C-alpha positions as CSV (number, residue, x, y, z in Angstrom):
1,M,-15.9,-192.4,30.7
2,S,-12.0,-192.5,31.2
3,N,-9.9,-192.5,34.0
4,Y,-8.1,-189.2,32.7
5,S,-7.7,-186.2,35.3
6,S,-10.1,-183.5,34.2
7,D,-8.0,-180.8,35.5
8,K,-4.8,-181.4,33.6
9,N,-3.8,-179.9,30.2
10,V,-3.6,-181.7,27.0
11,H,-0.8,-180.8,24.8
12,I,-1.7,-181.8,21.2
13,I,1.2,-182.4,18.9
14,V,0.0,-182.3,15.3
15,H,3.5,-182.1,13.5
16,G,2.7,-179.1,11.6
17,Q,-0.7,-180.4,10.4
18,R,-2.7,-177.6,12.1
19,Q,-5.9,-178.4,9.8
20,L,-6.3,-181.6,12.0
21,F,-6.2,-179.7,15.4
22,E,-10.1,-179.3,15.7
23,S,-11.0,-182.9,14.6
24,I,-8.4,-184.3,17.3
25,K,-9.8,-182.2,20.0
26,S,-13.1,-183.7,19.1
27,K,-11.9,-187.2,19.1
28,L,-10.4,-186.6,22.4
29,S,-13.4,-185.2,24.1
30,T,-15.1,-188.7,23.3
31,V,-12.6,-190.3,25.8
32,G,-13.0,-187.7,28.5
33,F,-10.9,-184.9,28.1
34,K,-12.5,-181.3,28.3
35,P,-12.1,-179.3,25.2
36,E,-11.0,-176.4,27.2
37,N,-8.0,-178.1,28.6
38,M,-6.7,-178.9,25.1
39,I,-4.0,-176.8,23.7
40,L,-1.7,-176.9,20.6
41,A,1.7,-178.0,21.8
42,D,4.3,-175.5,22.0
43,M,8.0,-176.4,20.8
44,N,9.5,-173.9,23.2
45,K,7.9,-174.8,26.3
46,P,6.6,-178.3,27.2
47,G,3.7,-178.9,29.8
48,N,3.9,-179.7,33.4
49,Q,4.6,-183.0,35.2
50,G,1.1,-184.9,35.2
51,D,0.0,-183.1,32.0
52,Y,-1.3,-185.3,29.2
53,V,0.1,-185.3,25.6
54,A,-1.8,-186.3,22.4
55,M,0.5,-186.8,19.4
56,L,-0.6,-187.7,15.8
57,W,1.3,-190.8,14.8
58,P,3.0,-191.4,12.4
59,P,4.1,-187.6,11.7
60,M,3.4,-187.4,7.9
61,A,0.4,-189.8,7.4
62,P,-1.2,-190.1,10.9
63,Q,-3.2,-193.1,11.6
64,E,-3.7,-192.7,15.4
65,I,-3.4,-190.6,18.4
66,I,-1.0,-191.8,21.1
67,I,-2.1,-190.2,24.4
68,S,0.7,-190.0,27.0
69,Q,1.3,-188.6,30.5
70,I,4.3,-186.3,31.2
71,I,6.4,-188.2,34.0
72,D,9.2,-185.9,34.4
73,F,11.9,-183.8,32.6
74,E,14.7,-186.0,33.1
75,G,14.8,-187.4,29.5
76,T,18.0,-187.8,27.7
77,N,16.8,-190.1,24.9
78,G,16.1,-187.1,22.5
79,R,12.8,-188.7,21.2
80,G,10.9,-185.2,21.3
81,M,12.0,-182.0,19.5
82,G,12.7,-178.5,20.9
83,A,11.6,-178.3,24.7
84,W,10.0,-181.7,24.5
85,A,13.4,-183.4,24.0
86,S,13.8,-183.9,27.8
87,V,10.2,-184.8,28.5
88,N,9.8,-188.5,29.7
89,Q,6.2,-189.8,29.1
90,K,4.4,-193.0,29.7
91,E,1.9,-193.9,27.1
92,L,-1.4,-194.6,28.3
93,Q,-3.7,-195.3,25.2
94,R,-3.8,-195.3,21.4
95,I,-6.9,-194.1,19.6
96,P,-7.5,-194.7,15.6
97,I,-8.3,-191.5,14.0
98,N,-10.8,-193.0,11.9
């Protein structure tokens, strides 16, 4: 079992590959996340401080899921897109897709 907080949302970033959403949810449940807290990330509204982010990486040929936690909204490095551009995250774990 993991040390992840079970009451926090997990925002899943699939980079347009929606067909992978359900399989990613299944994979994340094996490390302790609750399926009912997993949501498809919204480009117009980031999560809340303390929420988790699960992102497929790399975008076009994903090999792993990067799990991070939202630290704050003070970001200026532009690593994310849309509303996620100002979100600072702390990487917690990487999980191979296969």
